[in-house]
N, C-alpha and C positions, 0 to 999 in steps of 0.2 A: 278601487276594482276588488269588489272581494277577493281573499284570498282563499275562498272554498273550490275554487276552481283550479282541477288538479294539475293543469296542465302551466299553470307559475312555476311551479316550484319546480317541475319538473324537469324543467326546460331553463331554469333561474333567471326569470324575466319579472318584469312586474304589470305587465299588462298582454293581453291575450293577442299578440301582432308579429306578426314575422315582414320582415322585409323581403321581400321572393329573390330570389338570385335572377340576375341578371345577363347575359349575352350581352359583354360589348360596356353594360350600363354600368353595374356596380362597383363600385370603386370604394377603398378604404377611407375619402373620409366621410361618403355615403354610409358605412359600417359603425364606425366612430358616435356618428348622427343617430345615431340609430339606437344604439349600445347606450348614452345619456340618456336617451328618452326613456329607457327601460324595457327594451321590446329585443326581439331575436333578430339579428340583418343576418343574413346571406349575402354570400356569392360566388357564382360557379367560379371553378379551380381552372378552367378553358381563360379565364382572361387573364392569368397569370402564367402566359405560356414559353417566357425564356428560358433558360437555365440557369434555378438559381432564385429567379423572380418569386413564383408564389413561397418558396420557406424564403425568403425578405418578409413579406407582405404577413404571414404566418407571427412571426418573430415579433413586427412590429403591432400587430394587435392584438397578441397575447399580455404585451404589455401594455396597453393601455386599457384590457377588457378588468382588470384588477382594480380600476379605478374609476370602472363605470356601472350604471346599476342594470343593462341589460347582459345579454349574452349574443355569440357570434357560434356563426354555420358555415358549410358551407356545402356546392350542390356539386355532384360527379356523376354525369354522364357513363354507367356501367357499361352499354353493350362493345362487343370486341372492337366496332369498327371507331373506338376515341384512341388514338396510337397516345395517351400519354394516362389512361387512366389509373393503371398501375403505379407508376413510378407518383402520380400526382395523390394518389391514397399512402402509398409507402411514407410523403413526407404530412403530406394530415396526421398521421399516426403518431409518426417521429415528435411530431410538434403538440402534441393532443386533442388536436381538434373538438368542438367538448358537442358541436352538433352537425349530423349529419343530412343529407338532403340526396338520396340516389332518385335519379329518371333510366327510363329508356332500356332497363336492363335487369339483370339479376342479381341483387344486393347481395347476395348472400358470402361476398367475399367482405365487404364493405360489414356488412354487422363481424362477420367473424371477428375484424379487426378490432373494431369498435368495444367490444363486450374486453379485450383485453386490459382495457384502463376507463371502463365506467360510461361512454359517450355514447349517445342519443339515436337511433336513425328512425328517420320515418322515412317514407319512399310514395313517391309522386302515384298515384294510381289515377286512371280513369273510369274505371272496371270493375268489379266486385270478383274477378276470375284472376285479372291479377292481384289482384291485394290480395289473394288468397294464398297465391306464390309469396309474397313478399309476409306475408302470416308465415307461414309453412317455413320459412326461412326464417326465424322471429326479429320481426322488425320491431319497433317501439311503439309505432303510428302511421295512422296515413294525410297523403297533403291529399285530398280530393279535387282531383282537377277539371273542374266543371267547363262548361257553355260558355263561352267569353273571356274564357284565359285570354292574356296574352302568351306568346310563345306557344309554343306545345297546348294547344286545349284538348280538351275534352268535349266528347261528342250529349252526353248526358246533362239535363238541369242541375243544379248543385240540389235543390229541392227535391232532389230524385236520388241525386249518389250519396249524399252526406246522411239519410235517414236508410238506404237500403247497407251504408259503410256500418254503421253502431246496430243495425238488427243482426246482421252477419257475423260481427265483431266486436260485440260489446264492451270486452276488457278493453280496446283501445282508442285512445281518441283521436279523434278526429279530425285536421284543421286542413277549411274548407278553401281552395282558390278557384277567380274565376268572376270574373265582375263585379268587386268590390270596392269602393272607393271613400265611404262611408261611414260613419258610426252605426247609421240605420244600418245598414247593410250587414253588419258586422254583427248586431241583436238580431236581425234575422236568421242568418246560419245559426246561432247561437243558441236559438229557441228548439232547432232542427238536430239541435245534440253534436254541431260541432264544437267543440272547445275556444278555437281561434280558426283566425284568415291569416292568407297572405296577401298581401299588396304589392303588385308588380308597376301598372302603369304609373299610379299617381305621382311613384317616387321619380319616374324619367323628367317629369317635369319640376325638380325640384334645383334649388341655388347648389347643394354638392354636386348636383352629376352636370358632368361634364361632355357630355354631347352635343351633336354642334343644334344654334338655334332653329333649324331649320324642320329638323324631328321633334325638339318639343312644341314649334306653332302647327306642326302638321296634325301633336296626338290634339293640343289645343280647341284644334278647328275641325278635325274631324268627329263623326255622330257613330251610331249606334253602325249605322249601314255601311258606313264607308271602311268597315273592317271586315274581311277574307278572312279563307282559308288556303292555304297552299301547303301541295305537298312537294314541288322540284323547289325547293329552299332546302330544304334538309332530309328529305326523302321521308319523313314524318309531319304530320296535318300540325301546320305553323299559322297561328293569324298574323298577320300583319296589315298594314296599310293601303287602303287599293291605288295609289299612284298609278302613273305613266307606265314607271320602271317594273312595276308589278301585273299589270296588261299585260303587257308587254315578253314579259317571264313568264308566265301562265299559272293557270294552280294547278293542273290536274298533270302528274308525271307521263311520258309516252310510253305507248305497248314496250317498247327495246328496256325504259329505263325501270321498267316496273318488272322487266323478267330476268335485270343483273339482280335485280337488286333480291330476287326469292330465286333464284340457282343456287346451290349448294353451291358449286363451286366456284360462285365470283361474288354470293351476296357481300360479305366482310369487305372487300378489298373496292369494290362499288362503295357501295354504303359510305365507307371512307372518304371515296371520293368523293360522292356527292357534298358532303357534310364538311370539310375542306373547302372545295367550291361554294358553296352554302358561308363558309366565313367570311371565306373570302370579300363574296358580296355582303352583306352586312356591313365587312369592319369600313367597306369602300361609302359607303351610307352614312356611319354613325357618325364619324370619330373625327372632330376640328376640321375645318377645310377639306374636304370630300361631298362630293355635290349628286353623287347618285341618289338614288331614295326608296330604297327598300326598309323599312322600318316595321319591327315588330311593335305592337301594340294589343290591348283587349279594348272589350266594346265597354271598359271605365270612359274610353274616351267618351263619352257626351255626355259626363259629366263633369271634366277637367277644363275648369275654366283660364287660372290661369298658374305661372311659377310661385311656389312658398317652398322655404325652408323644408328638411326633412322633419323637423322637431316643431314648427309648426303645420304641419300632415298632420304629424303624430297626436298633437295638444287637439287641434280639430276634432281628429276620429274619436280620440279620448272626452271629448268634449260634447258631443254627435250621438254617442254611444248613451250618456249617462240620460242626456235631454230624454232620448228614443227611451230608456228604462223606463224613465216620469209616465211620460206620453203612454205610451202602453201599460201601465198601474189602473191608468185611466181611464180606459176601453170599458164598454158594456156591451154586452151579446144583442 
């Protein structure tokens, strides 16, 4: 990979790929495999909610990082409805996490804390207006979350969102997220101006991932039309596989849920209730020996045909990227 890509030294990685943070999916084994392959491997702090668990995990990863070729980061849900946000931020700062991704709220506190020791903060954004708020608070870059992403997806296609962010904020790097599963996909968004990509769904179907076999099989069997958007799970638009359980749960919040989510007196606590309820539903579906079927996934499931190791997934992306780059050079008008 050409070292001229500024994202590589900025994030201390060898290849412009982020293993996306995935709730109840990302684990230490996946993070280590990503770092071994020279990429940025991330996880949500909410995956480690028991007392002392996050600090122990960060100690383990920090010890491992010194012998790896890549780096790692955490995803913080910065909404007030996340009861562990400030506690987890303090732990991450104490352990000197090198990279943060903020989601669903104001990143001001995370950016200020990261500045105290030189960590980088990129913000999930789905539109230019939200990006402006993150820019005003001094973020180091954006994760452009577009259509087709797994989990909290955005409404806009990457082929619009990425150039819009580059035009509005020419000095900040953009990482593209949503529907990317191959080296060709990586090349396509780099042409648009993204300096890297964030890939999630492909890594769910990895050997290191410990979710149940039914979840992995569902991704392999699902096409793009089997991925639907719902606000019932977390209160925020979220992409899931359209299972019978998803149909029963529904796709839109009721008028009462919307009222409680927007009322100044109730919104913090009601959003917290909705998120905790959604987390429990996902946990009942994702972990081994659980058999409910509410599974987050992106539309890239269309292109996933089998389980591979994290190393094989990353090696394939690298090889596909170089092949696609060589083919593009042959194109003529």
